[in-house]
N, C-alpha and C positions, 0 to 999 in steps of 0.2 A: 063587540069582541067577546069571545067565549071565556069561560073560566079555565084556569090551568092549575094542575096539582104539581107543586114543586117537588121534584125528586131529590135534588141535592143542590146546594149552593155553598161550595167550599172554597177557601183560599188557602194557599200554602206557599212557602218559599221553595221553588223548584230548582234543581240543578239542571243546567242545560249545556249540552256539548255540541259543537259544530265541527264536523269532520269532512274533509274533502280528500279524495284519493283518485288515482288514475290506474287503469289496468290496460291490458291489450284490447279490451272490448269497449272502453270508454271512460269518461270522467263521471265521478259520483260526488254529490254534495248532499250531506244529510245533517239534520238536526236531531238530537236525541234528548227528549225531555224526561228526566227521571222524576217520578212522582210517587206519592204514597197512595194516591187514588187508583182505582181500576185494578185492584189486587196487586199493586206494585209493578204492573207492566209498563215499561217505558213507551212513550209516544215517539215513533220514528217518522220523521218528515223528510221527504225528498225535496230539497230546496229548489230543484230545477222544475219540477212539475207541480209541487204543492200536494201531491198524494201523501197520505199518512195512514198509519195503522198502529194500534196498540199491539206490541209484540213481546212474547216471552221466548226463552230459549227453545221451548218445545215448538212454538210457532215457526221459528226460523228453520227448523228441519224440513218443513214442507216447501220444497223448492217451487212447485207449481203455484202455490199460494203467493209466494214472494213475487213471482213473475207476473201474476195477475194483478195483485194489489198495487204494485209500483209500475205497472205497464211496461215491463222490460221486454226487449225485442227477442231475446234468446234465452235458452236454458242456461247457457254459460254465464251470462250476465247475472241471472238469478243465483247461480251457484257461487259466484264471486261475492255477491252481496251477502249471501248466507254465511260464508266464511268470515267476512268482516263482522257481521252482527254477532255471530257466536263468540268472537273474540272480544266484543265490546259491550254486550248486554249483560246485566247481572244474572247470575245463576238462579237467584231467588229475589224476593222482595228486598228493596234497598233499606238500609238502616236509617234511622232518624238523623237529621242534620244536626 
């Protein structure tokens, strides 16, 4: 087995939120992991598909990116997810616990 250079090995107490909601386009179940790592970007996980991404408020503005990363079927679904995330992601890095 080859040698590896460790880039990071951090532990922290993370705040995790699970949210489910329904719209005219479908049901959505997401986990949001708020962390101090990764420049404070929360990890957003689709509980139905397991797809995840580190997202900032700026990332959420890119509807096509949301559609691709979470494998959504329509632009309307991605727009709904974008609205939800804009209302639920921190505007900037989170404060220490």
